[in-house]
C-alpha positions in Angstrom: 66.5 59.3 83.3 69.3 57.9 85.3 71.6 58.1 82.4 70.7 61.7 81.8 71.4 62.6 85.4 74.8 60.9 85.2 75.7 62.8 82.0 74.4 66.0 83.6 76.5 65.6 86.7 79.6 64.8 84.7 79.2 67.8 82.4 78.6 70.2 85.3 81.7 68.9 87.1 83.7 69.4 84.0 82.4 72.9 83.5 83.1 73.8 87.1 86.7 72.7 86.8 87.2 74.5 83.5 85.0 77.4 84.1 87.8 79.8 84.8 88.4 80.1 81.1 86.3 83.0 79.9 86.7 85.9 77.5 88.6 87.7 80.3 91.2 86.6 82.8 89.9 85.4 86.1 91.3 84.5 89.5 91.0 80.8 88.9 90.5 78.1 91.4 92.6 75.9 93.7 95.6 76.7 95.8 97.2 80.1 95.8 100.3 80.1 93.7 103.6 81.2 95.0 105.3 84.0 93.2 107.4 82.5 90.5 111.0 83.3 90.1 111.7 85.7 87.2 114.6 84.8 85.0 116.1 87.7 82.9 116.3 87.3 79.2 119.7 86.9 77.5 120.8 89.4 74.8 119.2 88.5 71.4 116.7 86.2 73.1 113.0 86.6 72.1 109.8 85.1 73.6 107.9 83.3 72.2 110.6 81.6 70.3 109.1 82.2 66.9 109.3 85.0 64.3 107.5 88.2 65.4 105.0 88.4 62.5 103.8 84.8 62.8 100.5 83.7 64.4 102.3 82.3 67.4 103.6 85.8 68.3 102.2 89.2 67.3 100.7 88.1 64.0 100.9 89.4 60.4 101.5 93.0 59.4 98.3 94.7 58.4 99.5 97.8 56.7 101.0 101.2 57.6 98.8 103.7 59.4 99.2 107.4 58.5 97.5 110.4 60.0 95.2 110.5 57.0 94.1 106.8 57.0 90.9 105.5 58.4 92.8 103.3 60.8 94.4 106.3 62.5 91.4 106.4 64.8 92.4 103.0 66.1 95.5 104.6 67.7 95.1 106.1 71.2 97.5 108.4 73.0 99.2 107.3 76.2 99.7 110.1 78.8 100.7 107.8 81.7 102.8 110.0 84.0 104.7 106.9 85.1 106.1 106.4 81.6 108.8 108.6 80.0 108.4 109.1 76.3 111.6 110.2 74.4 109.6 111.8 71.5 112.6 112.9 69.5 110.3 114.3 66.7 108.3 116.5 69.2 105.1 115.3 67.5 103.9 113.0 70.3 103.9 110.2 67.8 105.6 107.9 70.3 102.6 108.2 72.6 100.2 106.8 69.9 99.5 103.1 70.0 96.8 100.5 69.8 94.7 100.0 72.9 96.2 96.5 73.5 99.7 98.0 73.3 98.7 100.8 75.7 97.3 98.3 78.2 100.4 96.1 78.2 102.7 99.2 78.4 100.8 100.6 81.4 100.9 97.2 83.1 104.7 97.1 82.5 105.1 100.6 84.0 103.7 99.4 87.3 106.0 96.3 87.3 109.0 98.5 86.7 108.3 100.8 89.6 107.7 97.8 91.8 110.9 96.1 90.7 113.2 99.2 91.1 112.5 102.0 93.5 112.6 105.4 91.8 112.9 104.0 88.3 110.3 104.5 85.6 109.7 102.9 82.2 111.1 104.8 79.2 109.8 104.5 75.6 112.3 105.4 72.9 110.2 104.4 69.9 106.5 104.0 69.4 104.3 104.6 66.4 106.5 105.6 63.4 105.0 107.9 60.7 108.3 108.8 59.1 109.5 105.5 57.7 112.6 105.1 60.0 112.1 101.3 60.5 112.4 98.3 58.3 109.6 97.4 55.8 106.5 96.0 57.4 107.6 97.0 60.9 104.8 96.9 63.5 105.9 100.3 64.6 104.0 101.6 61.5 100.8 100.3 63.0 101.3 101.4 66.6 101.7 97.8 67.7 105.4 98.0 68.8 107.5 100.0 71.2 111.2 100.1 72.1 111.8 100.5 75.8 114.5 101.1 78.4 114.5 102.1 82.0 114.6 105.8 83.0 118.1 105.4 84.5 119.4 103.7 81.3 121.1 101.1 83.5 121.9 98.3 80.9 122.3 95.7 83.7 118.5 96.0 84.2 117.5 95.3 80.6 117.5 91.5 80.9 115.0 91.7 83.8 113.1 94.5 82.0 112.6 92.1 79.1 111.2 89.4 81.4 108.8 92.0 83.0 107.6 92.8 79.5 106.8 89.1 78.9 105.0 89.0 82.2 103.1 92.2 81.4 101.5 90.4 78.4 103.3 91.6 75.3 102.8 89.1 72.6 106.5 89.2 71.5 109.5 90.5 73.4 113.0 90.7 71.9 116.1 91.7 73.9 117.3 93.2 70.6 120.4 95.1 71.6 122.3 96.5 74.6 120.5 99.8 73.9 116.8 98.7 74.1 114.1 96.0 74.2 111.6 95.6 71.4 108.0 94.7 72.3 105.0 94.2 70.1 101.3 93.0 70.3 98.7 91.4 68.2 96.3 93.4 66.1 93.1 94.3 68.0 91.0 92.0 65.9 93.3 89.0 66.3 92.9 88.9 70.1 89.2 88.2 70.0 89.5 84.9 71.8 91.8 86.3 74.5 90.2 89.6 75.2 86.7 88.6 74.4 83.8 90.3 72.7 81.4 92.1 74.9 78.8 94.8 75.2 79.0 97.8 77.6 77.2 97.9 81.0 74.7 100.5 79.6 73.5 98.1 76.9 69.7 97.3 76.9 67.9 94.1 75.7 64.2 93.4 75.1 62.4 90.7 77.1 59.5 88.5 76.1 56.8 90.8 77.4 58.3 93.7 75.4 59.9 95.8 78.1 63.5 96.7 78.1 66.0 95.6 80.7 69.7 96.4 81.3 71.9 93.5 80.0 73.7 93.5 83.3 70.5 92.4 85.1 69.8 89.4 82.9 69.2 86.1 84.6 69.4 82.5 83.3 66.0 81.6 82.0 65.1 85.1 80.7 63.9 85.3 77.2 65.3 88.1 75.0 64.6 89.3 71.5 66.9 87.8 68.9 66.8 86.7 65.3 66.9 83.4 63.5 68.9 82.4 60.4 66.3 83.9 58.1 66.4 87.3 59.8 63.0 86.9 61.6 62.6 88.3 65.1 62.3 85.5 67.7 62.5 85.1 71.4 65.6 83.3 72.6 66.7 81.8 75.9 69.5 83.7 77.7 71.9 80.9 78.6 74.8 82.5 80.4 77.4 85.2 80.5 80.7 84.1 79.0 82.3 87.0 80.9 81.0 89.9 82.9 82.6 92.6 85.0 80.5 95.4 86.4 83.3 97.7 87.4 85.9 97.6 84.6 86.3 100.8 82.5 87.4 100.2 78.9 87.1 101.5 75.4 84.2 100.4 73.1 83.4 101.0 69.5 80.2 103.0 69.1 78.0 102.5 66.0 75.3 105.0 65.4 72.5 104.7 62.8 69.8 107.0 61.6 66.2 106.4 60.5 65.7 104.9 63.1 68.4 106.2 65.4 70.2 103.5 67.3 73.5 103.4 69.2 75.3 100.2 69.8 78.4 99.9 72.0 80.6 96.8 71.7 84.3 95.7 71.8 86.3 95.9 68.6 86.4 92.1 68.1 82.7 91.5 68.7 80.7 90.4 65.7 77.8 92.5 64.3 75.7 91.8 61.2 76.0 94.2 58.2 74.2 94.1 54.9 75.7 94.4 51.4 72.9 96.8 50.6 69.7 98.2 52.2 67.8 94.9 51.7 66.9 92.7 54.7 67.5 89.6 52.6 69.4 87.3 54.9 71.6 86.1 52.0 73.2 89.5 51.9 73.8 89.5 55.7 77.3 88.8 57.1 79.0 89.1 60.5 82.0 91.3 60.8 84.1 92.6 63.6 82.8 95.9 65.0 86.1 97.6 64.2 85.5 96.7 60.5 82.2 98.6 60.3 82.4 101.8 58.3 80.1 104.8 57.8 77.7 104.1 55.0 77.3 100.4 55.7 73.9 99.0 56.8 72.9 97.3 60.1 69.7 95.5 60.9 67.7 97.3 63.6 64.2 97.1 65.2 62.1 100.1 64.7 60.4 102.4 62.2 57.0 101.7 60.8 57.4 97.9 60.6 57.0 97.0 64.3 57.8 93.3 64.3 60.6 92.9 61.8 64.2 93.9 61.3 64.8 96.9 58.9 68.1 98.3 57.5 69.6 101.4 59.0 72.6 103.2 57.6 75.6 103.7 59.9 76.2 107.5 60.1 78.9 107.6 62.8 81.6 105.3 64.1 83.8 106.3 67.1 85.5 105.0 70.2 84.4 105.9 73.8 84.9 104.6 77.3 82.1 102.9 79.2 81.8 101.0 82.5 81.0 97.4 82.6 81.6 94.5 80.2 79.1 91.7 79.4 79.3 88.8 76.9 75.8 87.1 76.8 75.0 83.8 75.0 71.5 83.0 73.8 70.1 79.8 72.3 70.0 81.4 68.9 73.5 82.9 69.0 72.1 86.3 68.2 70.7 89.1 70.4 69.0 92.5 69.8 71.1 95.0 71.8 70.0 98.7 72.0 67.7 97.9 69.0 70.5 96.5 66.8 71.0 92.9 65.7 74.4 91.5 66.9 76.0 88.1 67.3 76.8 86.6 70.7 80.3 85.6 69.5 83.7 87.1 69.0 85.9 84.1 68.4 86.6 84.4 64.7 85.0 86.4 61.9 82.6 83.5 61.3 79.3 83.5 63.2 78.1 80.1 61.9 81.4 78.4 63.0 81.2 79.9 66.5 77.5 79.0 66.8 78.3 75.4 65.8 81.1 75.2 68.4 78.7 76.3 71.1 76.3 73.5 70.4 77.4 71.5 73.5 76.6 74.6 75.6 73.1 74.7 74.2 72.7 71.0 74.9 74.0 71.4 78.4 71.4 74.2 78.9 68.7 71.9 77.7 69.8 69.2 80.2 69.6 71.8 83.0 66.2 72.9 81.8 64.9 69.3 81.8 66.3 68.8 85.3 64.6 71.8 86.7 67.8 73.8 87.2 66.6 76.6 84.9 63.2 78.0 85.7 60.0 77.3 83.8 60.4 78.5 80.2 58.0 81.0 78.7 55.0 79.7 76.7 56.2 81.7 73.7 57.8 79.3 71.2 61.2 80.3 69.9 60.9 78.4 66.6 57.7 80.0 65.2 59.1 83.5 65.2 55.9 84.8 67.0 56.2 87.9 69.2 54.0 89.3 71.9 51.9 92.3 70.8 53.6 94.4 73.4 56.9 94.5 71.4 57.1 97.8 69.7 59.8 99.9 68.0 59.5 102.5 70.8 60.5 99.8 73.3 63.6 98.8 71.3 64.9 102.3 70.9 64.4 103.6 74.4 67.8 104.7 75.6 69.0 103.5 79.0 67.9 105.8 81.8 70.7 108.0 82.9 72.3 107.0 86.1 70.3 103.8 86.4 71.5 101.9 89.4 72.7 98.4 88.9 71.0 95.6 90.9 73.3 93.6 93.2 75.1 90.8 91.3 73.3 87.5 91.6 75.5 84.4 91.4 74.2 82.1 88.7 76.4 79.1 89.7 77.3 76.7 87.0 75.0 78.4 84.4 77.7 81.1 83.9 80.5 78.5 83.4 81.5 76.5 80.4 81.4 78.9 77.4 84.9 80.2 77.9 86.5 76.8 77.5 84.9 76.3 74.1 85.8 79.9 73.1 89.4 79.5 74.0 89.7 76.1 72.3 88.4 77.5 69.0 90.7 80.5 69.3 93.7 78.3 69.9 92.9 76.2 66.9 92.2 79.2 64.7 95.0 81.5 65.9 98.1 79.3 65.9 99.6 76.0 67.1 101.0 75.9 70.6 104.5 77.4 70.9 107.0 77.1 73.8 107.2 80.1 76.2 110.9 80.1 76.0 113.6 78.7 73.7 
């Protein structure tokens, strides 16, 4: 018992120190940092000091996007009034870009206005649909922009390059005296950095069968999930890897029919699809939400079979904006959200690997439970797959009440810490070796 308490204290201390790493950036801990001195880039310098299409920078080229391709829906227009778009073609093509590129560009626009009074960011090249760039250019995917300042003062371009680095672009190249080239990773490759989450309107199912907004979950709650064989089970809610009640961002929306379900989640979050319309777990695999296409089959709760997962065909896939962002972790690594079976992970496109990496988190949760930190567990056993009679398909498909008020945020202390450090470690190992920030 003494040894267990020593191990518990050591683990909690470690998690408290490292808990700032989650699937979204946080304020961190410790002393307030002084603003660092920004050093302009030199002509022909690029950061990081590796080739653009390597894993240490913006990653590999994934294929040209045309207006007729399925991936065209991944591009979003940028109408930020603080950015000037040259748009030589008069097609608004330069305004189209991936969400990650848009976010970084908007951040840079603010930095430019703060750096130079009366000056705005100017985009000379964005998405290219006409083949004006070299083969396999990231401009063809909406992942690259060429930029200047609105006053075209070339003496500012070195500092503009540095501001682009600080804004979070994955590769910045002071390419010529005429412009700076910036690019970002593909949406799916940033899973470990941007996280995989559900929207604030998402609903889960508790042990007694009633639904509850995911944002109101507390450590110790039991939610409906599934085991490796695809059987419905009750699983302990362990923690949120990340949560933000107020953020407004874009989510993928997957809709099914017979029964109708609607799941909202970030592009890099894992969801289970079937190779056919069979619930055989051998044909079940986890894929990124952005890879799901109409005609594929998800596993949902509902229909005539009340206590088991059934296949439902995806009839619509689209992108919409929702408020709130939540990344729950359960002891089984799965969770039923809005009636659909989804993974708790978004690290790599491998649910089993992610679940294995989170084994220490589950062990840590067990220690807390034995020590009385987590409340008394439900009498329903997770391993036997048994469900209360109150669970019904009607409960699982009940949409969230419109305008439902969120309960005040309840701090969970160390229960919310720790998952991010494992997630980030896996991402770093999977994505690329460490590279220097500057040459």
